[in-house]
N, C-alpha and C positions, 0 to 999 in steps of 0.2 A: 505493498500500500502505501508507504513513504517513497519508496521509488518511484512511483506511478505521480505522484506527489511534484517530485522535486525535478522530474523527467518533463512533463507535461503541464504543470501550471495548473491554472484554472480549466483547460482542457482534458483535465485528470477523469478516467472513469474507473471508480472504484468500486466492485461488487454491482455492476452493472449500474450504477448511479453515478452523474454527472456530478462533480466538484460544485461546478457551478451553480447546480440548484439545493446543494447542501449550503452551499453559501448563501442563496440569497433567502433558502427558509430562515438559517441563523440570525443574518440580518434581519428579517422583520420580526421575528421574536424579541430580539435585543430593541430593536427601534422602538417595538410596542410597550415592552417594558419600562422601559426610559420615560416614554409619553406618558406612563402612567403615572410618574413621579414628579410631574407638573412643574421640573425646575428647567426645563428648555434643554436637557440634558440630549435630547436625541439628535439637535443639531450635531452634535461632537464627529457621530457615524454617518451621518449621509453622505459625507463623501466616500465611504466604503463601496455603498451601492453602484455609484459611478465606475469605480475601480470594477466591481464584480459585473456591472452589464458591458462594460467596453472590453472587459480581461485585459485590464492593463494592473501592473504590479508596477511602485513606486521604483523599483531599479529598470524598468523599461524607459519611464521617465527620465531618469536620473542620466541612462546610456546616450538617450536623444540630445539631454543638454549638454551633454559631455561633447557629443559630436557637432553640435553649434558652436561649440568656442567656450572658452574659460568666461567671458562675461554673461552670457546666455546660461550657464551652469551656476554662477554667482548669484546670480539675480533669482534662480529656484531657491536655490538656497536661504538667502534672504528674506526674513519678515517685515513687513510694513503692515500699516493699516488697510491696505490694500488687499492684502491675500488673508487677514484674520478671519 
């Protein structure tokens, strides 16, 4: 199972179940639980759904930014009011 995960990432199929489906279910369970707490915490995990749907891992973005050049990479790493 572990090998399938690191070899195929989100496209992995484990015991005839697509990892993307498992991750989507976990996301929705977590989102609902956080929303019930009524502390606006569900917003923290919302970017995860975009990653799951687009099958994008943070390392994919990092590699892309590195290929675009040093400044692009540094901008990606820099926290500003625009990306909070």
